[in-house]
Backbone as CSV, one residue per row, in Angstrom:
resi,resn,N_x,N_y,N_z,CA_x,CA_y,CA_z,C_x,C_y,C_z
1,UNK,11.935,-17.257,6.666,12.752,-16.756,5.562,14.213,-16.777,5.960
2,UNK,15.072,-17.295,5.085,16.485,-17.406,5.408,17.333,-17.005,4.212
3,UNK,18.384,-16.236,4.479,19.302,-15.804,3.440,20.718,-16.171,3.855
4,UNK,21.598,-16.480,2.922,23.001,-16.719,3.264,23.605,-15.494,3.920
5,UNK,24.607,-15.716,4.772,25.248,-14.616,5.487,25.769,-13.545,4.540
6,UNK,26.226,-13.956,3.337,26.793,-12.994,2.416,25.791,-12.077,1.766
7,UNK,24.508,-12.336,1.899,23.470,-11.539,1.246,23.159,-10.294,2.064
8,UNK,24.163,-9.500,2.308,24.002,-8.339,3.181,23.015,-7.326,2.618
9,UNK,23.098,-7.076,1.327,22.223,-6.072,0.714,20.756,-6.468,0.847
10,UNK,20.474,-7.762,0.691,19.100,-8.242,0.824,18.621,-8.079,2.257
11,UNK,19.478,-8.461,3.213,19.113,-8.325,4.629,18.823,-6.869,4.966
12,UNK,19.711,-5.995,4.562,19.560,-4.598,4.928,18.328,-3.981,4.273
13,UNK,18.032,-4.400,3.047,16.834,-3.902,2.382,15.581,-4.329,3.140
14,UNK,15.577,-5.556,3.649,14.424,-6.039,4.396,14.304,-5.376,5.763
15,UNK,15.430,-5.017,6.375,15.374,-4.278,7.640,14.716,-2.924,7.425
16,UNK,15.130,-2.231,6.373,14.518,-0.939,6.048,13.039,-1.132,5.711
17,UNK,12.713,-2.218,5.013,11.327,-2.498,4.664,10.469,-2.706,5.908
18,UNK,10.995,-3.444,6.882,10.262,-3.661,8.124,9.970,-2.333,8.819
19,UNK,10.950,-1.429,8.789,10.774,-0.138,9.440,9.866,0.788,8.647
20,UNK,9.569,0.422,7.413,8.570,1.163,6.657,7.164,0.839,7.109
21,UNK,7.007,-0.274,7.838,5.694,-0.702,8.299,5.524,-0.621,9.813
22,UNK,6.613,-0.625,10.552,6.552,-0.571,12.013,7.480,0.526,12.512
23,UNK,7.094,1.232,13.578,7.951,2.310,14.086,9.319,1.842,14.547
24,UNK,9.381,0.611,15.060,10.647,0.082,15.565,10.640,-1.436,15.439
25,UNK,11.848,-2.010,15.384,11.990,-3.465,15.329,13.076,-3.895,16.302
26,UNK,12.965,-5.118,16.812,13.947,-5.647,17.739,14.960,-6.504,16.994
27,UNK,16.204,-6.452,17.464,17.275,-7.233,16.844,16.949,-8.722,16.851
28,UNK,16.426,-9.224,17.960,16.127,-10.654,18.068,15.060,-11.082,17.063
29,UNK,14.053,-10.236,16.865,12.992,-10.559,15.903,13.541,-10.574,14.480
30,UNK,14.389,-9.592,14.167,14.986,-9.542,12.834,15.885,-10.750,12.585
31,UNK,16.675,-11.130,13.591,17.575,-12.269,13.436,16.791,-13.543,13.153
32,UNK,15.681,-13.719,13.853,14.855,-14.906,13.648,14.211,-14.887,12.260
33,UNK,13.729,-13.737,11.847,13.086,-13.628,10.532,14.073,-13.850,9.397
34,UNK,15.282,-13.321,9.547,16.265,-13.387,8.474,17.117,-14.654,8.516
35,UNK,17.044,-15.396,9.597,17.810,-16.631,9.700,19.297,-16.406,9.888
36,UNK,19.660,-15.321,10.586,21.067,-15.021,10.855,21.226,-14.744,12.349
37,UNK,22.459,-14.506,12.766,22.722,-14.249,14.183,22.347,-12.813,14.545
38,UNK,22.124,-12.598,15.847,21.825,-11.256,16.329,23.000,-10.315,16.070
39,UNK,24.213,-10.822,16.149,25.397,-9.995,15.896,25.420,-9.523,14.445
40,UNK,25.038,-10.374,13.515,24.969,-9.973,12.105,23.959,-8.848,11.919
41,UNK,22.814,-8.976,12.555,21.788,-7.931,12.457,22.291,-6.631,13.063
42,UNK,22.993,-6.704,14.199,23.518,-5.485,14.831,24.492,-4.773,13.900
43,UNK,25.339,-5.538,13.190,26.259,-4.913,12.239,25.496,-4.250,11.086
44,UNK,24.435,-4.922,10.616,23.623,-4.331,9.550,22.986,-3.026,10.015
45,UNK,22.453,-3.030,11.225,21.816,-1.825,11.765,22.832,-0.702,11.907
46,UNK,24.036,-1.032,12.336,25.085,-0.023,12.472,25.402,0.608,11.110
47,UNK,25.523,-0.195,10.074,25.796,0.337,8.735,24.644,1.202,8.238
48,UNK,23.416,0.743,8.449,22.253,1.507,8.012,22.133,2.824,8.779
49,UNK,22.506,2.808,10.046,22.512,4.035,10.843,23.524,5.029,10.287
50,UNK,24.704,4.558,9.924,25.731,5.435,9.358,25.301,6.021,8.016
51,UNK,24.469,5.281,7.280,23.970,5.759,5.999,22.742,6.647,6.156
52,UNK,22.269,6.820,7.383,21.133,7.701,7.631,19.777,7.103,7.345
53,UNK,19.713,5.771,7.170,18.457,5.138,6.801,17.635,4.696,8.004
54,UNK,18.293,4.395,9.128,17.595,4.000,10.342,18.283,4.678,11.527
55,UNK,17.651,4.547,12.675,18.249,5.050,13.912,18.414,3.882,14.871
56,UNK,19.651,3.632,15.310,19.916,2.529,16.220,19.304,2.813,17.585
57,UNK,18.643,1.825,18.162,18.061,1.959,19.489,18.574,0.816,20.364
58,UNK,18.268,0.900,21.652,18.656,-0.181,22.552,17.870,-1.432,22.173
59,UNK,18.562,-2.453,21.703,17.916,-3.710,21.353,17.324,-3.778,19.970
60,UNK,17.563,-2.755,19.136,16.968,-2.811,17.803,17.212,-1.559,16.997
61,UNK,16.185,-1.141,16.222,16.318,0.026,15.360,14.959,0.673,15.188
62,UNK,14.988,1.955,14.829,13.764,2.710,14.547,13.933,3.434,13.223
63,UNK,12.815,3.722,12.573,12.861,4.451,11.318,13.208,5.908,11.542
64,UNK,13.790,6.548,10.513,14.210,7.943,10.648,13.604,8.871,9.615
65,UNK,13.306,8.370,8.417,13.047,9.272,7.315,11.566,9.332,6.938
66,UNK,11.023,10.558,6.846,9.669,10.739,6.340,9.603,10.445,4.848
67,UNK,10.732,10.587,4.165,10.752,10.474,2.720,11.257,9.151,2.198
68,UNK,11.282,8.100,3.032,11.740,6.788,2.577,10.659,5.741,2.817
69,UNK,10.543,4.812,1.868,9.728,3.634,2.083,10.386,2.469,1.344
70,UNK,10.056,1.232,1.703,10.649,0.092,1.009,10.278,0.074,-0.466
71,UNK,11.141,-0.536,-1.289,10.812,-0.712,-2.686,9.654,-1.693,-2.833
72,UNK,9.014,-1.661,-4.010,7.839,-2.500,-4.267,8.124,-3.961,-3.945
73,UNK,9.249,-4.499,-4.394,9.540,-5.921,-4.211,9.703,-6.280,-2.747
74,UNK,10.166,-5.333,-1.930,10.301,-5.603,-0.497,8.959,-5.483,0.216
75,UNK,8.166,-4.479,-0.153,6.841,-4.346,0.448,5.990,-5.580,0.180
76,UNK,6.232,-6.223,-0.951,5.445,-7.375,-1.340,5.674,-8.582,-0.424
77,UNK,6.764,-8.569,0.354,7.050,-9.675,1.273,6.525,-9.415,2.679
78,UNK,5.953,-8.241,2.921,5.520,-7.845,4.255,3.993,-7.792,4.344
79,UNK,3.470,-7.970,5.548,2.027,-7.876,5.815,1.222,-8.703,4.819
80,UNK,1.687,-9.916,4.532,1.055,-10.748,3.498,-0.374,-11.126,3.889
81,UNK,-0.577,-11.586,5.108,-1.919,-11.990,5.542,-2.865,-10.797,5.586
82,UNK,-2.357,-9.650,6.000,-3.187,-8.454,6.071,-3.633,-8.010,4.680
83,UNK,-2.687,-8.021,3.732,-3.035,-7.640,2.368,-4.045,-8.602,1.755
84,UNK,-3.913,-9.868,2.084,-4.858,-10.864,1.583,-6.265,-10.575,2.093
85,UNK,-6.388,-10.298,3.381,-7.697,-10.019,3.966,-8.318,-8.767,3.364
86,UNK,-7.505,-7.741,3.172,-7.990,-6.489,2.584,-8.478,-6.721,1.152
87,UNK,-7.699,-7.448,0.379,-8.053,-7.702,-1.017,-9.349,-8.492,-1.130
88,UNK,-9.559,-9.446,-0.220,-10.759,-10.266,-0.268,-12.016,-9.425,-0.065
89,UNK,-11.918,-8.381,0.751,-13.058,-7.481,0.934,-13.213,-6.571,-0.284
90,UNK,-12.108,-6.058,-0.785,-12.151,-5.084,-1.879,-12.824,-5.646,-3.126
91,UNK,-12.576,-6.910,-3.446,-13.154,-7.468,-4.681,-14.679,-7.507,-4.622
92,UNK,-15.236,-7.542,-3.431,-16.694,-7.593,-3.300,-17.364,-6.276,-3.672
93,UNK,-16.583,-5.209,-3.748,-17.145,-3.916,-4.129,-17.298,-3.764,-5.637
94,UNK,-16.649,-4.637,-6.403,-16.635,-4.513,-7.857,-17.781,-5.320,-8.459
95,UNK,-18.586,-4.653,-9.312,-19.726,-5.282,-9.951,-19.489,-5.433,-11.449
96,UNK,-20.154,-6.402,-12.099,-20.023,-6.535,-13.547,-20.341,-5.220,-14.262
97,UNK,-19.518,-4.880,-15.229,-19.703,-3.647,-15.972,-19.000,-2.441,-15.393
98,UNK,-18.408,-2.564,-14.213,-17.738,-1.426,-13.580,-16.477,-1.017,-14.343
99,UNK,-16.196,0.270,-14.275,-14.908,0.819,-14.691,-14.167,1.205,-13.424
100,UNK,-12.984,0.634,-13.231,-12.239,0.925,-12.007,-10.827,1.382,-12.343
101,UNK,-10.292,2.217,-11.481,-8.902,2.650,-11.559,-8.150,2.043,-10.381
102,UNK,-6.933,1.551,-10.630,-6.125,0.929,-9.577,-4.718,1.497,-9.655
103,UNK,-4.215,2.049,-8.555,-2.868,2.618,-8.589,-1.826,1.559,-8.224
104,UNK,-0.572,1.942,-8.236,0.526,0.997,-8.059,0.855,0.790,-6.586
105,UNK,0.946,-0.474,-6.168,1.299,-0.787,-4.793,1.183,-2.277,-4.542
106,UNK,1.756,-2.739,-3.444,1.730,-4.173,-3.142,0.327,-4.644,-2.771
107,UNK,-0.436,-3.820,-2.054,-1.793,-4.204,-1.675,-2.725,-4.170,-2.875
108,UNK,-2.610,-3.134,-3.707,-3.457,-3.075,-4.893,-3.102,-4.190,-5.873
109,UNK,-1.839,-4.601,-5.911,-1.444,-5.706,-6.787,-2.091,-7.011,-6.334
110,UNK,-2.121,-7.256,-5.034,-2.779,-8.470,-4.530,-4.279,-8.407,-4.807
111,UNK,-4.871,-7.245,-4.648,-6.285,-7.055,-4.980,-6.541,-7.434,-6.437
112,UNK,-5.671,-7.001,-7.353,-5.844,-7.298,-8.774,-5.739,-8.794,-9.046
113,UNK,-4.857,-9.486,-8.331,-4.701,-10.927,-8.524,-5.981,-11.673,-8.161
114,UNK,-6.607,-11.272,-7.067,-7.860,-11.912,-6.665,-8.992,-11.487,-7.597
115,UNK,-8.983,-10.228,-8.005,-10.001,-9.727,-8.923,-9.977,-10.494,-10.238
116,UNK,-8.794,-10.888,-10.681,-8.661,-11.623,-11.948,-9.416,-12.950,-11.902
117,UNK,-9.580,-13.527,-10.730,-10.262,-14.809,-10.591,-11.781,-14.655,-10.605
118,UNK,-12.281,-13.432,-10.374,-13.716,-13.258,-10.152,-14.367,-12.218,-11.060
119,UNK,-13.572,-11.409,-11.731,-14.111,-10.271,-12.471,-14.973,-10.703,-13.647
120,UNK,-16.030,-9.921,-13.891,-16.908,-10.155,-15.023,-17.161,-8.833,-15.750
121,UNK,-16.709,-8.758,-16.967,-17.001,-7.623,-17.852,-16.672,-6.285,-17.185
122,UNK,-15.454,-6.158,-16.723,-15.038,-4.887,-16.129,-13.928,-4.256,-16.964
123,UNK,-13.746,-2.964,-16.776,-12.649,-2.221,-17.396,-11.738,-1.713,-16.291
124,UNK,-10.446,-1.968,-16.429,-9.470,-1.556,-15.416,-8.475,-0.588,-16.047
125,UNK,-8.301,0.555,-15.417,-7.324,1.560,-15.837,-6.264,1.631,-14.750
126,UNK,-5.012,1.414,-15.110,-3.973,1.324,-14.082,-2.640,1.852,-14.583
127,UNK,-1.793,2.246,-13.639,-0.403,2.636,-13.927,0.582,1.613,-13.380
128,UNK,0.067,0.453,-12.914,0.883,-0.539,-12.209,1.114,-1.772,-13.069
129,UNK,2.365,-2.130,-13.287,2.691,-3.311,-14.088,2.110,-4.582,-13.480
130,UNK,2.208,-4.732,-12.158,1.715,-5.949,-11.509,0.206,-6.080,-11.647
131,UNK,-0.506,-4.975,-11.559,-1.959,-4.996,-11.731,-2.320,-5.395,-13.157
132,UNK,-1.684,-4.758,-14.136,-1.962,-5.076,-15.538,-1.630,-6.533,-15.846
133,UNK,-0.509,-7.022,-15.340,-0.092,-8.395,-15.600,-1.088,-9.401,-15.033
134,UNK,-1.660,-9.090,-13.875,-2.616,-9.996,-13.244,-3.916,-10.095,-14.029
135,UNK,-4.288,-9.016,-14.712,-5.617,-8.942,-15.314,-5.641,-9.090,-16.828
136,UNK,-4.516,-8.855,-17.491,-4.530,-8.733,-18.947,-4.907,-10.024,-19.664
137,UNK,-4.698,-11.169,-19.051,-5.003,-12.439,-19.709,-6.460,-12.857,-19.559
138,UNK,-7.238,-12.096,-18.803,-8.645,-12.436,-18.580,-9.520,-11.857,-19.687
139,UNK,-10.249,-12.719,-20.374,-11.086,-12.274,-21.495,-12.198,-11.323,-21.062
140,UNK,-12.619,-11.447,-19.804,-13.720,-10.617,-19.317,-13.254,-9.277,-18.761
141,UNK,-11.969,-8.989,-18.884,-11.412,-7.738,-18.352,-10.731,-6.955,-19.470
142,UNK,-11.127,-5.703,-19.619,-10.427,-4.787,-20.523,-9.438,-3.983,-19.691
143,UNK,-8.174,-4.008,-20.076,-7.127,-3.300,-19.342,-6.606,-2.139,-20.172
144,UNK,-6.638,-0.946,-19.593,-6.052,0.244,-20.192,-4.851,0.628,-19.342
145,UNK,-3.665,0.564,-19.943,-2.445,0.855,-19.196,-1.958,2.269,-19.513
146,UNK,-1.679,3.011,-18.468,-1.291,4.410,-18.623,0.087,4.553,-19.277
147,UNK,0.287,5.597,-20.074,1.633,5.947,-20.516,2.357,6.685,-19.396
148,UNK,3.657,6.871,-19.548,4.410,7.636,-18.561,5.823,7.135,-18.381
149,UNK,6.500,7.712,-17.409,7.884,7.345,-17.103,7.891,6.174,-16.131
150,UNK,8.584,5.102,-16.513,8.612,3.900,-15.685,9.523,4.082,-14.485
151,UNK,9.024,3.683,-13.312,9.811,3.674,-12.081,10.100,2.229,-11.704
152,UNK,11.375,1.827,-11.782,11.745,0.468,-11.398,11.486,0.243,-9.921
153,UNK,11.656,1.270,-9.115,11.452,1.155,-7.670,9.995,0.853,-7.334
154,UNK,9.063,1.512,-8.053,7.647,1.380,-7.743,6.909,0.449,-8.688
155,UNK,7.578,-0.054,-9.742,6.975,-0.970,-10.711,5.717,-0.375,-11.348
156,UNK,5.812,0.910,-11.658,4.682,1.578,-12.289,5.143,2.755,-13.113
157,UNK,4.197,3.441,-13.766,4.522,4.620,-14.564,3.903,5.859,-13.930
158,UNK,4.603,6.978,-14.092,4.198,8.226,-13.456,4.532,9.402,-14.365
159,UNK,4.038,10.582,-13.977,4.386,11.789,-14.704,3.178,12.466,-15.339
160,UNK,3.443,13.561,-16.051,2.372,14.374,-16.631,1.542,13.599,-17.648
161,UNK,2.183,12.735,-18.442,1.435,11.949,-19.421,0.491,10.964,-18.734
162,UNK,0.930,10.399,-17.616,0.090,9.474,-16.863,-1.167,10.172,-16.367
163,UNK,-1.002,11.329,-15.771,-2.139,12.049,-15.207,-3.064,12.567,-16.303
164,UNK,-2.497,13.028,-17.423,-3.321,13.498,-18.538,-4.167,12.355,-19.104
165,UNK,-3.575,11.173,-19.197,-4.301,9.996,-19.682,-5.460,9.665,-18.753
166,UNK,-5.223,9.647,-17.452,-6.266,9.322,-16.487,-7.437,10.309,-16.565
167,UNK,-7.146,11.569,-16.847,-8.202,12.582,-16.892,-9.125,12.425,-18.094
168,UNK,-8.788,11.561,-19.024,-9.649,11.314,-20.175,-10.823,10.404,-19.828
169,UNK,-10.756,9.743,-18.647,-11.727,8.693,-18.330,-12.507,9.002,-17.056
170,UNK,-13.696,8.403,-16.998,-14.500,8.403,-15.781,-14.504,6.987,-15.215
171,UNK,-14.607,6.854,-13.908,-14.573,5.533,-13.274,-15.638,5.428,-12.195
172,UNK,-16.099,4.206,-11.980,-17.015,3.951,-10.872,-16.270,3.977,-9.539
173,UNK,-15.106,3.320,-9.503,-14.342,3.220,-8.253,-12.857,3.402,-8.539
174,UNK,-12.178,4.144,-7.678,-10.712,4.203,-7.674,-10.216,3.471,-6.436
175,UNK,-9.310,2.527,-6.638,-8.678,1.807,-5.536,-7.236,2.297,-5.417
176,UNK,-6.899,2.873,-4.269,-5.558,3.395,-4.070,-4.947,2.826,-2.790
177,UNK,-3.624,2.848,-2.711,-2.907,2.531,-1.487,-2.259,3.795,-0.944
178,UNK,-1.550,3.666,0.172,-0.853,4.803,0.764,0.218,4.294,1.715
179,UNK,1.187,5.165,2.023,2.256,4.813,2.962,1.794,4.928,4.403
180,UNK,0.799,5.806,4.647,0.326,6.000,6.005,-1.033,6.670,6.020
181,UNK,-1.664,6.676,7.194,-2.959,7.329,7.380,-2.962,8.042,8.720
182,UNK,-3.195,9.354,8.689,-3.296,10.160,9.901,-4.673,10.825,9.945
183,UNK,-4.895,11.667,10.935,-6.171,12.365,11.054,-6.450,13.245,9.839
184,UNK,-5.396,13.724,9.187,-5.581,14.563,8.002,-6.069,13.764,6.807
185,UNK,-5.588,12.516,6.687,-5.931,11.692,5.536,-4.763,10.810,5.156
186,UNK,-4.842,10.143,4.004,-3.740,9.285,3.562,-2.538,10.105,3.114
187,UNK,-1.332,9.563,3.331,-0.119,10.250,2.894,0.805,9.250,2.233
188,UNK,1.811,9.770,1.523,2.694,8.883,0.780,4.086,9.493,0.687
189,UNK,5.051,8.628,0.416,6.444,9.039,0.278,6.714,9.642,-1.094
190,UNK,6.082,9.088,-2.143,6.401,9.446,-3.518,5.464,10.531,-4.045
191,UNK,6.029,11.694,-4.387,5.225,12.796,-4.898,4.498,12.433,-6.188
192,UNK,5.198,11.775,-7.115,4.564,11.402,-8.379,3.397,10.447,-8.136
193,UNK,3.554,9.548,-7.176,2.468,8.627,-6.846,1.276,9.374,-6.274
194,UNK,1.539,10.399,-5.476,0.451,11.203,-4.902,-0.404,11.828,-5.996
195,UNK,0.238,12.331,-7.051,-0.514,12.958,-8.134,-1.376,11.948,-8.871
196,UNK,-0.868,10.741,-9.059,-1.682,9.692,-9.697,-2.893,9.371,-8.824
197,UNK,-2.683,9.218,-7.528,-3.786,8.917,-6.622,-4.827,10.031,-6.646
198,UNK,-4.375,11.284,-6.596,-5.316,12.413,-6.619,-6.139,12.432,-7.901
199,UNK,-5.483,12.157,-9.026,-6.196,12.162,-10.298,-7.226,11.048,-10.345
200,UNK,-6.873,9.868,-9.862,-7.830,8.768,-9.820,-9.030,9.113,-8.933
201,UNK,-8.771,9.699,-7.777,-9.854,10.110,-6.874,-10.768,11.114,-7.557
202,UNK,-10.175,12.058,-8.261,-10.925,13.106,-8.956,-11.858,12.529,-10.023
203,UNK,-11.432,11.457,-10.699,-12.184,10.923,-11.837,-13.166,9.817,-11.459
204,UNK,-13.185,9.407,-10.199,-14.022,8.277,-9.781,-15.189,8.723,-8.908
205,UNK,-16.292,7.992,-9.024,-17.451,8.257,-8.181,-17.198,7.834,-6.737
206,UNK,-16.369,6.802,-6.571,-16.109,6.244,-5.247,-14.612,6.037,-5.107
207,UNK,-14.034,6.431,-3.978,-12.582,6.342,-3.771,-12.304,5.457,-2.566
208,UNK,-11.612,4.338,-2.809,-11.416,3.318,-1.778,-9.929,3.203,-1.452
209,UNK,-9.594,3.410,-0.179,-8.217,3.276,0.289,-8.004,1.880,0.848
210,UNK,-7.006,1.167,0.315,-6.625,-0.151,0.804,-5.369,0.017,1.651
211,UNK,-5.457,-0.291,2.946,-4.368,0.058,3.855,-4.325,-0.886,5.037
212,UNK,-3.156,-1.496,5.317,-3.071,-2.370,6.489,-2.855,-1.539,7.752
213,UNK,-3.198,-2.122,8.881,-3.251,-1.382,10.140,-1.896,-0.912,10.644
214,UNK,-0.789,-1.493,10.163,0.536,-1.029,10.576,0.794,0.402,10.117
215,UNK,-0.005,0.890,9.171,0.198,2.235,8.628,-0.660,3.286,9.321
216,UNK,-1.468,2.874,10.296,-2.269,3.844,11.049,-1.354,4.808,11.790
217,UNK,-1.712,6.090,11.741,-0.984,7.153,12.449,0.480,7.254,12.021
218,UNK,0.792,6.770,10.806,2.131,6.915,10.247,2.146,8.126,9.320
219,UNK,3.067,9.046,9.565,3.152,10.300,8.816,4.347,10.247,7.878
220,UNK,4.082,10.526,6.594,5.139,10.530,5.593,5.174,11.863,4.864
221,UNK,5.939,11.920,3.802,6.283,13.191,3.165,5.087,14.038,2.759
222,UNK,4.104,13.445,2.069,3.107,14.279,1.390,1.693,13.758,1.617
223,UNK,0.788,14.696,1.899,-0.626,14.373,2.052,-1.233,14.120,0.673
224,UNK,-1.927,12.993,0.531,-2.571,12.677,-0.750,-3.865,13.458,-0.906
225,UNK,-4.722,13.395,0.101,-6.012,14.081,0.067,-6.550,14.150,1.491
226,UNK,-7.630,14.890,1.673,-8.259,14.929,2.985,-9.009,13.628,3.239
227,UNK,-9.270,13.342,4.494,-10.024,12.141,4.837,-11.393,12.141,4.158
228,UNK,-12.028,13.314,4.091,-13.378,13.415,3.551,-13.459,13.122,2.060
229,UNK,-12.323,13.146,1.349,-12.334,12.849,-0.081,-12.392,11.352,-0.366
230,UNK,-12.226,10.531,0.663,-12.369,9.086,0.521,-13.827,8.697,0.751
231,UNK,-14.271,7.643,0.091,-15.596,7.099,0.373,-15.502,5.883,1.278
232,UNK,-14.394,5.110,1.145,-14.235,3.864,1.895,-12.775,3.670,2.290
233,UNK,-12.570,3.015,3.418,-11.255,2.511,3.827,-11.419,1.032,4.133
234,UNK,-10.552,0.201,3.544,-10.563,-1.229,3.820,-9.257,-1.582,4.514
235,UNK,-9.356,-2.202,5.687,-8.174,-2.499,6.484,-8.378,-3.798,7.251
236,UNK,-7.379,-4.178,8.057,-7.436,-5.460,8.746,-7.750,-5.349,10.231
237,UNK,-7.703,-4.142,10.800,-8.049,-3.943,12.208,-8.702,-2.583,12.391
238,UNK,-9.476,-2.445,13.451,-10.113,-1.173,13.753,-9.072,-0.193,14.290
239,UNK,-8.979,1.020,13.746,-8.042,2.003,14.295,-8.422,2.374,15.725
240,UNK,-7.438,2.851,16.466,-7.686,3.263,17.841,-8.112,4.734,17.917
241,UNK,-8.882,5.042,18.936,-9.134,6.401,19.383,-9.517,7.415,18.335
242,UNK,-8.695,8.477,18.253,-9.025,9.642,17.438,-9.135,9.312,15.960
243,UNK,-8.357,8.341,15.486,-8.370,8.032,14.057,-9.708,7.434,13.629
244,UNK,-10.232,6.487,14.390,-11.519,5.910,14.020,-12.623,6.947,14.155
245,UNK,-12.501,7.868,15.116,-13.488,8.937,15.273,-13.463,9.875,14.062
246,UNK,-12.270,10.201,13.579,-12.158,11.084,12.417,-12.724,10.417,11.162
247,UNK,-12.485,9.129,11.010,-13.024,8.392,9.864,-14.547,8.460,9.873
248,UNK,-15.142,8.220,11.049,-16.600,8.263,11.163,-17.134,9.672,10.921
249,UNK,-16.461,10.682,11.483,-16.896,12.078,11.311,-16.803,12.530,9.863
250,UNK,-15.927,11.898,9.096,-15.752,12.254,7.689,-16.697,11.475,6.778
251,UNK,-17.593,10.683,7.364,-18.563,9.877,6.609,-17.885,8.913,5.649
252,UNK,-16.795,8.322,6.100,-16.077,7.325,5.322,-16.481,5.935,5.814
253,UNK,-16.846,5.049,4.899,-17.196,3.677,5.278,-15.925,2.919,5.623
254,UNK,-15.877,2.343,6.817,-14.708,1.611,7.281,-15.011,0.118,7.252
255,UNK,-14.335,-0.618,6.373,-14.522,-2.057,6.231,-13.351,-2.753,6.934
256,UNK,-13.648,-3.639,7.856,-12.598,-4.260,8.662,-12.699,-5.776,8.584
257,UNK,-11.572,-6.417,8.324,-11.502,-7.886,8.341,-10.460,-8.289,9.362
258,UNK,-10.900,-8.706,10.522,-9.983,-9.169,11.553,-9.933,-10.682,11.513
259,UNK,-8.797,-11.249,11.895,-8.642,-12.701,11.870,-9.717,-13.359,12.716
260,UNK,-10.392,-14.324,12.117,-11.441,-15.038,12.823,-12.802,-14.375,12.758
261,UNK,-12.845,-13.147,12.187,-14.101,-12.422,12.097,-14.521,-12.295,10.644
262,UNK,-15.843,-12.152,10.442,-16.325,-11.802,9.123,-16.089,-10.302,8.912
263,UNK,-15.983,-9.858,7.645,-15.811,-8.435,7.381,-16.953,-7.616,7.993
264,UNK,-16.625,-6.467,8.530,-17.629,-5.595,9.131,-17.497,-4.200,8.557
265,UNK,-18.613,-3.488,8.438,-18.594,-2.079,8.083,-18.965,-1.309,9.341
266,UNK,-18.021,-0.501,9.841,-18.224,0.176,11.130,-18.788,1.575,10.983
267,UNK,-18.679,2.126,9.770,-19.265,3.440,9.521,-19.722,3.453,8.093
268,UNK,-20.771,4.132,7.809,-21.274,4.166,6.442,-21.319,5.580,5.921
269,UNK,-20.844,5.737,4.678,-20.842,7.060,4.060,-22.242,7.436,3.633
């Protein structure tokens, strides 16, 4: 990926986006990814540090804020292969005739795109523009789009009307994303998004978290739900140590797709 030197805002947005997925990044790696010099990246990091968005470190930068995450359009450029692998597993859980709820996020949007190619006679309830756009043209899919206040940052709708609408329906499966996953459970930066996720979990028989491994042990502003309230987690790598133990102890099915491997279920609910 390469941007002209003058595209400072784009570069800086992508630096913050990278730090939304990794605890720290190196200047040399960022320079190579962005197609600019290391000195240009250092100046960007210095400006972002002054704005309180990152913390400058020796040779790179680290994230600072529990309450910040990249915008939807930036998240969509990151962890592309991981999101693809997760989505490929997730679509296999959907059966003809199912009613599913899908919340707003880059991983759930990719899931919807693949689902559009394979879905048969399903009903989808969503608050995400990208999800609705992927599915609405399919004759075999009924799409119910939530009312609410539109968030340009998250490309979805939120608020009391959104949650009230969701409570009118029952679903077989809720597919949600999150900013991070700790021993307590999934967490997120956006409070309004947390309420949508909780409502979807409440109304569904099965609650499936779609999450790439860069978000393991990442703590953000607000806890969405306890680990035990999930039925399944779909990810691209096996978590280390205490996290995988907590998932198993909570009777959550862990579906893993590692490069070169077939999908595996390591724990069953």
